[in-house]
N, C-alpha and C positions, 0 to 999 in steps of 0.2 A: 341050767347050771352047766358049765363046761367042766369036763374031767381034766385032770392034769395031762399035759401033752397036747391039748387042743388049744387052738388060737382063735380068739374072736375076730369077727370082721369089724372093720371100722364102722360100718353102718349099724352094727348091733350095739356099739357103745356110744354112738353119737346121738344127741338129742336133735341137733340141726346140722346138716351138711349142705352147704350152698355155695354157689359161685356167682360172680357178677363182674361186670367191667369196672375197671378203675381207670377210665379214660379209654380212648380207642385202641390203644396198643398194649394195655396191661389187663390182667385178669387177677381177681382175688378169689381165694377159696377159704371159707370160714367153716370151722368145725367146732361146735359147742357140745360138750359132754354132759351126760346125765349126772355124773358124780365124780368126786375127786379121784377115786380108784381108777375109773375108766380114763380120765384125763392123764393120770400118772403113767398108766400102761401105754397109752398112745404116745405121749411125749418121749418115753424111753425107747420106743420101738424103732429099730433100724428101718422098718418098712415106711416110716414117715419122715425119714431123714431128708435133708436137702438133695443129696445125690439120688435117692430112691424116687422122690417126687419128680425131679428133673428127668430121670429116665422114663418114668411113666408118661410124662408130657413131651418127651423127646425134645428137650431144650437143654441149654448149657447150665450146669449147676451154679455157675457164677452169676446167672441172671435170676436165680430163684431166692427169694427171701422167705425165711420162716420166723414167725413171731410166736413165742410161747407166752400165753396170758393166763397164768395159774389162778388169779383172783376171779377171772371170768370163766374158768374151766374151758378154755378155748385155745385153739391153734389156728393161726392165720398164715396163709401163703400168698405171696405176690409173685407173679411170673408173667413173661411176655406172651401175648396171644400169637398164634401162628399167623393169622391174617389180621390186618387192621379191621376193626368193626365196621361192617357195612360195605366192605369191598367185595367185588365179584368172587364167588366161591365161599364166602363166609355164611355158614348155615346157622349161626347163633349170634345175631346182632348184639344181644344184651349180655351174652356170656353166661346165661342162666342155666345152661345144660352142661357146662364144662366140668362140674364136680363128679359126673357119672363114673369116670374111670376109677375113682377112689372108693366107691361103694363096697367093692368086694375085696379090698386090701385085707390081708390077714396080718394081725398084729402079733408080734412076739416080744419078748422082753418082759421083765417084771418091774413093778414100781419100786 
């Protein structure tokens, strides 16, 4: 249990945190939460806002889409890949490792 003043990591509240390609130039990140309280805290947190996620992935906020899916207790992001899948220098052809920078995000805000 967290004491007041402590912020959980995204990984501690998520049941599933995954990424995958959505075509060769786009990436999706899906976050499914264990319960409604965790979803609400994450959805309200500035740490998961479009500008914050864009900064984390070093991309233009105008190119990041965030979809809140409360009935699924999920948040989904779509953003451009840095490199087209399979081009020289692409170390993750399927986009399956691209969620890793989100694991340690500290959430703030209250539902």
